[in-house]
N, CA, C and O atoms as CSV, one atom per row, in Angstrom:
chain,resi,resn,atom,element,x,y,z
A,1,MET,N,N,135.341,27.360,127.743
A,1,MET,CA,C,135.875,26.050,128.023
A,1,MET,C,C,137.394,26.122,127.960
A,1,MET,O,O,137.961,26.503,126.935
A,2,ALA,N,N,138.032,25.768,129.023
A,2,ALA,CA,C,139.489,25.755,129.066
A,2,ALA,C,C,139.991,24.364,128.677
A,2,ALA,O,O,139.567,23.358,129.246
A,3,LEU,N,N,140.882,24.324,127.718
A,3,LEU,CA,C,141.434,23.048,127.278
A,3,LEU,C,C,142.701,22.733,128.055
A,3,LEU,O,O,143.546,23.603,128.268
A,4,SER,N,N,142.824,21.488,128.472
A,4,SER,CA,C,144.044,21.052,129.154
A,4,SER,C,C,145.156,20.885,128.121
A,4,SER,O,O,144.910,20.904,126.915
A,5,GLY,N,N,146.348,20.724,128.602
A,5,GLY,CA,C,147.478,20.485,127.705
A,5,GLY,C,C,147.285,19.230,126.888
A,5,GLY,O,O,147.631,19.185,125.708
A,6,GLU,N,N,146.730,18.207,127.520
A,6,GLU,CA,C,146.467,16.947,126.825
A,6,GLU,C,C,145.405,17.142,125.738
A,6,GLU,O,O,145.528,16.586,124.646
A,7,ASP,N,N,144.361,17.930,126.034
A,7,ASP,CA,C,143.323,18.215,125.039
A,7,ASP,C,C,143.901,18.993,123.862
A,7,ASP,O,O,143.557,18.716,122.713
A,8,ARG,N,N,144.762,19.948,124.129
A,8,ARG,CA,C,145.401,20.727,123.050
A,8,ARG,C,C,146.273,19.831,122.169
A,8,ARG,O,O,146.302,19.981,120.948
A,9,LYS,N,N,146.980,18.903,122.805
A,9,LYS,CA,C,147.813,17.965,122.049
A,9,LYS,C,C,146.942,17.118,121.134
A,9,LYS,O,O,147.278,16.917,119.966
A,10,ARG,N,N,145.826,16.620,121.656
A,10,ARG,CA,C,144.901,15.812,120.850
A,10,ARG,C,C,144.291,16.635,119.716
A,10,ARG,O,O,144.127,16.133,118.604
A,11,ALA,N,N,143.953,17.902,119.996
A,11,ALA,CA,C,143.407,18.787,118.962
A,11,ALA,C,C,144.423,19.002,117.840
A,11,ALA,O,O,144.050,19.064,116.669
A,12,LYS,N,N,145.695,19.115,118.194
A,12,LYS,CA,C,146.741,19.286,117.176
A,12,LYS,C,C,146.833,18.041,116.300
A,12,LYS,O,O,146.999,18.145,115.085
A,13,GLU,N,N,146.724,16.859,116.918
A,13,GLU,CA,C,146.725,15.612,116.146
A,13,GLU,C,C,145.523,15.566,115.194
A,13,GLU,O,O,145.650,15.160,114.039
A,14,LEU,N,N,144.358,15.987,115.696
A,14,LEU,CA,C,143.161,16.022,114.850
A,14,LEU,C,C,143.334,17.001,113.697
A,14,LEU,O,O,142.895,16.729,112.579
A,15,ALA,N,N,143.969,18.136,113.959
A,15,ALA,CA,C,144.203,19.121,112.900
A,15,ALA,C,C,145.069,18.525,111.793
A,15,ALA,O,O,144.834,18.778,110.612
A,16,ARG,N,N,146.062,17.741,112.173
A,16,ARG,CA,C,146.907,17.074,111.166
A,16,ARG,C,C,146.068,16.112,110.315
A,16,ARG,O,O,146.236,16.042,109.097
A,17,GLU,N,N,145.182,15.388,110.958
A,17,GLU,CA,C,144.301,14.477,110.226
A,17,GLU,C,C,143.386,15.250,109.270
A,17,GLU,O,O,143.163,14.827,108.135
A,18,LEU,N,N,142.863,16.379,109.738
A,18,LEU,CA,C,141.965,17.178,108.903
A,18,LEU,C,C,142.687,17.762,107.693
A,18,LEU,O,O,142.095,17.900,106.623
A,19,VAL,N,N,143.955,18.104,107.856
A,19,VAL,CA,C,144.745,18.577,106.712
A,19,VAL,C,C,144.843,17.470,105.668
A,19,VAL,O,O,144.758,17.734,104.469
A,20,LYS,N,N,145.020,16.233,106.121
A,20,LYS,CA,C,145.055,15.098,105.193
A,20,LYS,C,C,143.710,14.935,104.493
A,20,LYS,O,O,143.655,14.694,103.287
A,21,ILE,N,N,142.629,15.067,105.252
A,21,ILE,CA,C,141.286,14.912,104.683
A,21,ILE,C,C,141.023,15.962,103.608
A,21,ILE,O,O,140.427,15.655,102.576
A,22,THR,N,N,141.460,17.188,103.840
A,22,THR,CA,C,141.206,18.276,102.889
A,22,THR,C,C,142.237,18.334,101.768
A,22,THR,O,O,142.150,19.204,100.902
A,23,GLY,N,N,143.198,17.437,101.768
A,23,GLY,CA,C,144.158,17.377,100.664
A,23,GLY,C,C,145.438,18.149,100.904
A,23,GLY,O,O,146.271,18.235,100.002
A,24,GLY,N,N,145.625,18.706,102.071
A,24,GLY,CA,C,146.875,19.386,102.382
A,24,GLY,C,C,146.984,20.768,101.777
A,24,GLY,O,O,145.981,21.401,101.445
A,25,ARG,N,N,148.210,21.223,101.640
A,25,ARG,CA,C,148.492,22.601,101.221
A,25,ARG,C,C,148.387,22.797,99.717
A,25,ARG,O,O,148.256,23.926,99.243
A,26,PHE,N,N,148.442,21.711,98.969
A,26,PHE,CA,C,148.503,21.842,97.515
A,26,PHE,C,C,147.248,21.321,96.832
A,26,PHE,O,O,146.617,20.364,97.280
A,27,LYS,N,N,146.908,21.984,95.736
A,27,LYS,CA,C,145.771,21.567,94.910
A,27,LYS,C,C,146.175,20.350,94.083
A,27,LYS,O,O,147.349,19.979,94.056
A,28,SER,N,N,145.219,19.734,93.416
A,28,SER,CA,C,145.497,18.542,92.612
A,28,SER,C,C,146.432,18.842,91.436
A,28,SER,O,O,147.120,17.949,90.942
A,29,ASP,N,N,146.452,20.104,90.991
A,29,ASP,CA,C,147.345,20.461,89.883
A,29,ASP,C,C,148.747,20.832,90.361
A,29,ASP,O,O,149.589,21.222,89.552
A,30,GLY,N,N,149.006,20.716,91.655
A,30,GLY,CA,C,150.333,20.981,92.200
A,30,GLY,C,C,150.546,22.406,92.690
A,30,GLY,O,O,151.556,22.702,93.327
A,31,LYS,N,N,149.595,23.289,92.394
A,31,LYS,CA,C,149.725,24.673,92.853
A,31,LYS,C,C,149.365,24.772,94.330
A,31,LYS,O,O,148.550,24.008,94.848
A,32,SER,N,N,149.995,25.731,94.986
A,32,SER,CA,C,149.733,25.947,96.401
A,32,SER,C,C,148.364,26.596,96.597
A,32,SER,O,O,147.965,27.472,95.831
A,33,LYS,N,N,147.657,26.155,97.627
A,33,LYS,CA,C,146.390,26.794,97.978
A,33,LYS,C,C,146.679,28.122,98.663
A,33,LYS,O,O,147.700,28.279,99.333
A,34,THR,N,N,145.777,29.067,98.488
A,34,THR,CA,C,145.896,30.323,99.232
A,34,THR,C,C,145.464,30.079,100.677
A,34,THR,O,O,144.783,29.098,100.974
A,35,PHE,N,N,145.867,30.978,101.567
A,35,PHE,CA,C,145.442,30.816,102.953
A,35,PHE,C,C,143.925,30.962,103.070
A,35,PHE,O,O,143.311,30.350,103.944
A,36,ALA,N,N,143.320,31.763,102.204
A,36,ALA,CA,C,141.857,31.899,102.208
A,36,ALA,C,C,141.203,30.564,101.843
A,36,ALA,O,O,140.192,30.191,102.440
A,37,GLU,N,N,141.763,29.844,100.875
A,37,GLU,CA,C,141.224,28.536,100.486
A,37,GLU,C,C,141.398,27.520,101.622
A,37,GLU,O,O,140.500,26.725,101.898
A,38,ILE,N,N,142.564,27.558,102.273
A,38,ILE,CA,C,142.807,26.663,103.406
A,38,ILE,C,C,141.828,26.981,104.530
A,38,ILE,O,O,141.285,26.076,105.162
A,39,GLU,N,N,141.604,28.278,104.779
A,39,GLU,CA,C,140.664,28.685,105.819
A,39,GLU,C,C,139.254,28.215,105.488
A,39,GLU,O,O,138.556,27.689,106.356
A,40,ASP,N,N,138.829,28.398,104.242
A,40,ASP,CA,C,137.486,27.964,103.836
A,40,ASP,C,C,137.299,26.465,104.050
A,40,ASP,O,O,136.252,26.029,104.528
A,41,GLU,N,N,138.317,25.675,103.694
A,41,GLU,CA,C,138.240,24.226,103.905
A,41,GLU,C,C,138.159,23.901,105.390
A,41,GLU,O,O,137.378,23.045,105.805
A,42,ALA,N,N,138.978,24.594,106.192
A,42,ALA,CA,C,138.983,24.354,107.642
A,42,ALA,C,C,137.635,24.720,108.251
A,42,ALA,O,O,137.145,24.016,109.134
A,43,ILE,N,N,137.036,25.807,107.793
A,43,ILE,CA,C,135.723,26.212,108.298
A,43,ILE,C,C,134.673,25.174,107.929
A,43,ILE,O,O,133.828,24.824,108.752
A,44,GLU,N,N,134.723,24.684,106.701
A,44,GLU,CA,C,133.758,23.666,106.271
A,44,GLU,C,C,133.873,22.405,107.127
A,44,GLU,O,O,132.868,21.857,107.577
A,45,VAL,N,N,135.106,21.953,107.347
A,45,VAL,CA,C,135.318,20.764,108.176
A,45,VAL,C,C,134.914,21.051,109.618
A,45,VAL,O,O,134.300,20.207,110.270
A,46,GLY,N,N,135.257,22.242,110.120
A,46,GLY,CA,C,134.896,22.619,111.486
A,46,GLY,C,C,133.385,22.641,111.682
A,46,GLY,O,O,132.872,22.179,112.701
A,47,ASP,N,N,132.680,23.184,110.693
A,47,ASP,CA,C,131.216,23.214,110.771
A,47,ASP,C,C,130.639,21.800,110.797
A,47,ASP,O,O,129.698,21.517,111.538
A,48,LEU,N,N,131.212,20.921,109.982
A,48,LEU,CA,C,130.754,19.532,109.962
A,48,LEU,C,C,131.007,18.868,111.313
A,48,LEU,O,O,130.134,18.183,111.845
A,49,ILE,N,N,132.194,19.069,111.864
A,49,ILE,CA,C,132.520,18.470,113.162
A,49,ILE,C,C,131.622,19.039,114.254
A,49,ILE,O,O,131.178,18.303,115.135
A,50,THR,N,N,131.350,20.340,114.206
A,50,THR,CA,C,130.447,20.953,115.184
A,50,THR,C,C,129.068,20.304,115.106
A,50,THR,O,O,128.482,19.954,116.131
A,51,SER,N,N,128.557,20.146,113.897
A,51,SER,CA,C,127.260,19.523,113.697
A,51,SER,C,C,127.248,18.094,114.226
A,51,SER,O,O,126.300,17.684,114.896
A,52,LEU,N,N,128.298,17.336,113.925
A,52,LEU,CA,C,128.379,15.950,114.384
A,52,LEU,C,C,128.491,15.865,115.902
A,52,LEU,O,O,127.914,14.967,116.515
A,53,ALA,N,N,129.231,16.793,116.515
A,53,ALA,CA,C,129.379,16.798,117.976
A,53,ALA,C,C,128.045,17.112,118.651
A,53,ALA,O,O,127.692,16.494,119.655
A,54,ILE,N,N,127.310,18.071,118.099
A,54,ILE,CA,C,125.983,18.388,118.644
A,54,ILE,C,C,125.075,17.172,118.520
A,54,ILE,O,O,124.341,16.825,119.445
A,55,ASN,N,N,125.143,16.533,117.356
A,55,ASN,CA,C,124.346,15.327,117.110
A,55,ASN,C,C,124.668,14.238,118.123
A,55,ASN,O,O,123.764,13.645,118.711
A,56,GLU,N,N,125.938,13.978,118.326
A,56,GLU,CA,C,126.362,12.956,119.281
A,56,GLU,C,C,125.850,13.274,120.681
A,56,GLU,O,O,125.346,12.390,121.375
A,57,SER,N,N,125.977,14.522,121.096
A,57,SER,CA,C,125.521,14.921,122.433
A,57,SER,C,C,124.012,14.782,122.556
A,57,SER,O,O,123.505,14.298,123.568
A,58,ALA,N,N,123.297,15.208,121.520
A,58,ALA,CA,C,121.833,15.182,121.562
A,58,ALA,C,C,121.301,13.761,121.572
A,58,ALA,O,O,120.248,13.498,122.153
A,59,GLU,N,N,122.008,12.847,120.941
A,59,GLU,CA,C,121.525,11.474,120.844
A,59,GLU,C,C,121.942,10.607,122.023
A,59,GLU,O,O,121.588,9.429,122.072
A,60,GLN,N,N,122.689,11.167,122.977
A,60,GLN,CA,C,123.031,10.380,124.155
A,60,GLN,C,C,121.750,9.977,124.862
A,60,GLN,O,O,120.871,10.802,125.110
A,61,ALA,N,N,121.665,8.729,125.174
A,61,ALA,CA,C,120.468,8.221,125.845
A,61,ALA,C,C,120.379,8.803,127.243
A,61,ALA,O,O,121.399,8.973,127.911
A,62,PRO,N,N,119.176,9.108,127.691
A,62,PRO,CA,C,119.025,9.605,129.058
A,62,PRO,C,C,119.597,8.636,130.089
A,62,PRO,O,O,119.942,9.048,131.197
A,63,ASP,N,N,119.702,7.346,129.735
A,63,ASP,CA,C,120.302,6.373,130.646
A,63,ASP,C,C,121.765,6.715,130.911
A,63,ASP,O,O,122.310,6.351,131.953
A,64,ASP,N,N,122.408,7.423,129.957
A,64,ASP,CA,C,123.799,7.825,130.122
A,64,ASP,C,C,123.920,9.072,130.989
A,64,ASP,O,O,125.019,9.422,131.419
A,65,ALA,N,N,122.814,9.737,131.247
A,65,ALA,CA,C,122.830,10.975,132.024
A,65,ALA,C,C,123.124,10.660,133.485
A,65,ALA,O,O,122.807,9.568,133.959
A,66,PRO,N,N,123.734,11.613,134.211
A,66,PRO,CA,C,124.060,11.367,135.607
A,66,PRO,C,C,122.824,11.139,136.475
A,66,PRO,O,O,122.901,10.414,137.467
A,67,THR,N,N,121.690,11.739,136.122
A,67,THR,CA,C,120.458,11.539,136.890
A,67,THR,C,C,119.403,10.979,135.952
A,67,THR,O,O,119.464,11.227,134.748
A,68,PRO,N,N,118.434,10.227,136.474
A,68,PRO,CA,C,117.407,9.658,135.592
A,68,PRO,C,C,116.527,10.748,134.984
A,68,PRO,O,O,116.372,11.834,135.542
A,69,CYS,N,N,115.963,10.428,133.834
A,69,CYS,CA,C,115.038,11.338,133.172
A,69,CYS,C,C,113.806,11.501,134.059
A,69,CYS,O,O,113.261,10.520,134.563
A,70,ARG,N,N,113.376,12.741,134.244
A,70,ARG,CA,C,112.204,13.009,135.083
A,70,ARG,C,C,111.238,13.912,134.330
A,70,ARG,O,O,111.634,14.690,133.462
A,71,CYS,N,N,109.986,13.794,134.675
A,71,CYS,CA,C,108.950,14.641,134.096
A,71,CYS,C,C,109.253,16.105,134.456
A,71,CYS,O,O,109.502,16.407,135.623
A,72,PRO,N,N,109.235,17.004,133.484
A,72,PRO,CA,C,109.521,18.407,133.786
A,72,PRO,C,C,108.410,19.081,134.601
A,72,PRO,O,O,108.627,20.140,135.189
A,73,GLU,N,N,107.221,18.467,134.636
A,73,GLU,CA,C,106.086,19.052,135.360
A,73,GLU,C,C,106.068,18.617,136.830
A,73,GLU,O,O,106.023,19.459,137.727
A,74,CYS,N,N,106.101,17.306,137.072
A,74,CYS,CA,C,105.929,16.796,138.446
A,74,CYS,C,C,107.174,16.135,139.023
A,74,CYS,O,O,107.235,15.882,140.227
A,75,GLY,N,N,108.166,15.852,138.185
A,75,GLY,CA,C,109.407,15.251,138.666
A,75,GLY,C,C,109.393,13.734,138.757
A,75,GLY,O,O,110.379,13.138,139.190
A,76,ALA,N,N,108.291,13.093,138.356
A,76,ALA,CA,C,108.207,11.638,138.407
A,76,ALA,C,C,109.114,11.027,137.337
A,76,ALA,O,O,109.382,11.646,136.307
A,77,VAL,N,N,109.580,9.806,137.596
A,77,VAL,CA,C,110.365,9.072,136.600
A,77,VAL,C,C,109.368,8.425,135.645
A,77,VAL,O,O,108.599,7.556,136.055
A,78,PRO,N,N,109.371,8.833,134.385
A,78,PRO,CA,C,108.368,8.335,133.434
A,78,PRO,C,C,108.789,7.008,132.810
A,78,PRO,O,O,109.921,6.551,132.969
A,79,ARG,N,N,107.850,6.414,132.103
A,79,ARG,CA,C,108.193,5.235,131.320
A,79,ARG,C,C,108.568,5.698,129.913
A,79,ARG,O,O,108.040,6.682,129.396
A,80,GLN,N,N,109.493,4.957,129.314
A,80,GLN,CA,C,109.917,5.290,127.963
A,80,GLN,C,C,108.867,4.835,126.968
A,80,GLN,O,O,108.287,3.758,127.111
A,81,ARG,N,N,108.626,5.657,125.965
A,81,ARG,CA,C,107.669,5.287,124.931
A,81,ARG,C,C,108.342,4.368,123.923
A,81,ARG,O,O,109.560,4.196,123.951
A,82,SER,N,N,107.553,3.781,123.036
A,82,SER,CA,C,108.120,2.882,122.034
A,82,SER,C,C,108.937,3.676,121.018
A,82,SER,O,O,108.800,4.895,120.910
A,83,ASP,N,N,109.788,2.969,120.276
A,83,ASP,CA,C,110.621,3.617,119.263
A,83,ASP,C,C,109.798,4.352,118.221
A,83,ASP,O,O,110.267,5.321,117.624
A,84,ASP,N,N,108.570,3.893,118.000
A,84,ASP,CA,C,107.703,4.549,117.016
A,84,ASP,C,C,107.337,5.966,117.442
A,84,ASP,O,O,106.973,6.796,116.609
A,85,ASP,N,N,107.434,6.239,118.735
A,85,ASP,CA,C,107.057,7.548,119.259
A,85,ASP,C,C,108.229,8.524,119.345
A,85,ASP,O,O,108.048,9.665,119.771
A,86,ASP,N,N,109.423,8.094,118.948
A,86,ASP,CA,C,110.565,8.987,118.989
A,86,ASP,C,C,110.317,10.172,118.059
A,86,ASP,O,O,109.631,10.048,117.045
A,87,GLU,N,N,110.876,11.304,118.414
A,87,GLU,CA,C,110.594,12.557,117.724
A,87,GLU,C,C,111.814,13.061,116.956
A,87,GLU,O,O,112.868,13.286,117.550
A,88,PRO,N,N,111.680,13.243,115.626
A,88,PRO,CA,C,112.788,13.854,114.890
A,88,PRO,C,C,112.840,15.346,115.212
A,88,PRO,O,O,111.811,16.019,115.270
A,89,VAL,N,N,114.056,15.849,115.419
A,89,VAL,CA,C,114.249,17.257,115.768
A,89,VAL,C,C,115.263,17.855,114.811
A,89,VAL,O,O,116.274,17.226,114.501
A,90,ILE,N,N,114.998,19.061,114.345
A,90,ILE,CA,C,115.970,19.801,113.541
A,90,ILE,C,C,116.227,21.120,114.255
A,90,ILE,O,O,115.317,21.926,114.449
A,91,LEU,N,N,117.482,21.326,114.643
A,91,LEU,CA,C,117.874,22.568,115.305
A,91,LEU,C,C,118.618,23.444,114.324
A,91,LEU,O,O,119.439,22.959,113.546
A,92,GLN,N,N,118.338,24.714,114.359
A,92,GLN,CA,C,119.106,25.663,113.567
A,92,GLN,C,C,120.158,26.267,114.481
A,92,GLN,O,O,119.839,26.957,115.449
A,93,THR,N,N,121.429,25.996,114.157
A,93,THR,CA,C,122.530,26.504,114.960
A,93,THR,C,C,123.284,27.568,114.176
A,93,THR,O,O,122.986,27.817,113.008
A,94,ASP,N,N,124.244,28.183,114.813
A,94,ASP,CA,C,125.077,29.175,114.131
A,94,ASP,C,C,125.840,28.560,112.963
A,94,ASP,O,O,126.232,29.264,112.032
A,95,ARG,N,N,126.051,27.251,113.013
A,95,ARG,CA,C,126.838,26.558,111.993
A,95,ARG,C,C,125.995,25.742,111.037
A,95,ARG,O,O,126.538,24.957,110.258
A,96,GLY,N,N,124.690,25.903,111.073
A,96,GLY,CA,C,123.819,25.173,110.162
A,96,GLY,C,C,122.856,24.272,110.911
A,96,GLY,O,O,122.852,24.238,112.142
A,97,ASP,N,N,122.043,23.547,110.166
A,97,ASP,CA,C,121.041,22.666,110.755
A,97,ASP,C,C,121.675,21.403,111.322
A,97,ASP,O,O,122.613,20.848,110.749
A,98,VAL,N,N,121.154,20.969,112.440
A,98,VAL,CA,C,121.553,19.707,113.061
A,98,VAL,C,C,120.275,18.918,113.264
A,98,VAL,O,O,119.311,19.421,113.841
A,99,ASP,N,N,120.267,17.671,112.785
A,99,ASP,CA,C,119.064,16.860,112.974
A,99,ASP,C,C,119.408,15.601,113.764
A,99,ASP,O,O,120.477,15.013,113.603
A,100,PHE,N,N,118.474,15.211,114.618
A,100,PHE,CA,C,118.645,14.019,115.432
A,100,PHE,C,C,117.274,13.534,115.868
A,100,PHE,O,O,116.269,14.221,115.686
A,101,VAL,N,N,117.247,12.355,116.438
A,101,VAL,CA,C,116.002,11.780,116.951
A,101,VAL,C,C,116.120,11.721,118.461
A,101,VAL,O,O,117.124,11.245,118.990
A,102,THR,N,N,115.108,12.196,119.151
A,102,THR,CA,C,115.112,12.152,120.606
A,102,THR,C,C,114.047,11.184,121.093
A,102,THR,O,O,112.968,11.073,120.510
A,103,GLU,N,N,114.371,10.491,122.168
A,103,GLU,CA,C,113.452,9.493,122.712
A,103,GLU,C,C,112.266,10.160,123.397
A,103,GLU,O,O,112.414,11.185,124.062
A,104,GLY,N,N,111.105,9.573,123.228
A,104,GLY,CA,C,109.906,10.097,123.853
A,104,GLY,C,C,109.604,9.404,125.170
A,104,GLY,O,O,109.861,8.211,125.327
A,105,TYR,N,N,109.056,10.157,126.114
A,105,TYR,CA,C,108.665,9.623,127.421
A,105,TYR,C,C,107.228,10.043,127.711
A,105,TYR,O,O,106.736,11.033,127.169
A,106,TYR,N,N,106.566,9.278,128.569
A,106,TYR,CA,C,105.189,9.589,128.925
A,106,TYR,C,C,105.055,9.530,130.442
A,106,TYR,O,O,105.412,8.531,131.068
A,107,CYS,N,N,104.538,10.609,131.026
A,107,CYS,CA,C,104.288,10.661,132.465
A,107,CYS,C,C,102.818,10.333,132.688
A,107,CYS,O,O,101.932,11.070,132.256
A,108,ARG,N,N,102.570,9.206,133.374
A,108,ARG,CA,C,101.172,8.815,133.623
A,108,ARG,C,C,100.515,9.755,134.618
A,108,ARG,O,O,99.310,9.995,134.542
A,109,ARG,N,N,101.278,10.278,135.533
A,109,ARG,CA,C,100.717,11.179,136.544
A,109,ARG,C,C,100.196,12.464,135.885
A,109,ARG,O,O,99.089,12.912,136.183
A,110,CYS,N,N,100.990,13.047,134.999
A,110,CYS,CA,C,100.593,14.309,134.347
A,110,CYS,C,C,99.832,14.083,133.036
A,110,CYS,O,O,99.236,15.003,132.476
A,111,ARG,N,N,99.869,12.828,132.562
A,111,ARG,CA,C,99.241,12.488,131.290
A,111,ARG,C,C,99.787,13.340,130.146
A,111,ARG,O,O,99.041,13.935,129.369
A,112,ARG,N,N,101.098,13.374,130.073
A,112,ARG,CA,C,101.716,14.141,128.997
A,112,ARG,C,C,102.979,13.462,128.506
A,112,ARG,O,O,103.691,12.796,129.257
A,113,SER,N,N,103.229,13.651,127.239
A,113,SER,CA,C,104.460,13.169,126.634
A,113,SER,C,C,105.485,14.288,126.665
A,113,SER,O,O,105.138,15.469,126.619
A,114,PHE,N,N,106.728,13.909,126.741
A,114,PHE,CA,C,107.804,14.896,126.649
A,114,PHE,C,C,109.049,14.205,126.136
A,114,PHE,O,O,109.102,12.980,126.035
A,115,PHE,N,N,110.043,15.002,125.816
A,115,PHE,CA,C,111.258,14.501,125.203
A,115,PHE,C,C,112.452,15.041,125.997
A,115,PHE,O,O,112.431,16.196,126.423
A,116,PRO,N,N,113.489,14.228,126.201
A,116,PRO,CA,C,114.601,14.635,127.058
A,116,PRO,C,C,115.212,15.977,126.690
A,116,PRO,O,O,115.682,16.699,127.569
A,117,SER,N,N,115.214,16.323,125.416
A,117,SER,CA,C,115.802,17.602,125.033
A,117,SER,C,C,114.987,18.765,125.582
A,117,SER,O,O,115.469,19.897,125.616
A,118,ALA,N,N,113.745,18.493,126.016
A,118,ALA,CA,C,112.890,19.543,126.562
A,118,ALA,C,C,113.021,19.660,128.075
A,118,ALA,O,O,112.370,20.505,128.689
A,119,ARG,N,N,113.860,18.817,128.682
A,119,ARG,CA,C,114.014,18.840,130.131
A,119,ARG,C,C,114.655,20.118,130.607
A,119,ARG,O,O,114.858,20.297,131.808
């Protein structure tokens, strides 16, 4: 993924915010943190942001998708199932577990349920 100049500028602003969140360069006793400690904090925050970004992407409603949700078997546009039928999903990523709920759909033609993440 190539970042534009504007994206890099925004990332730098976010990095400044993250330094504030992690307490900056100094510990509570006034001593300077080592670069290893700063790196560990940055990795922890980065992992959290990665998890949250995956979560946000996974929870986007299929209505937000450029094309309508379709049955993976026959291509028909299915009806959405009730909220009670939504499926909790836990993914194991390189940065840890990510959990989200995906909406369930039912294709009457194929008589099968499926979930957008399986498309």
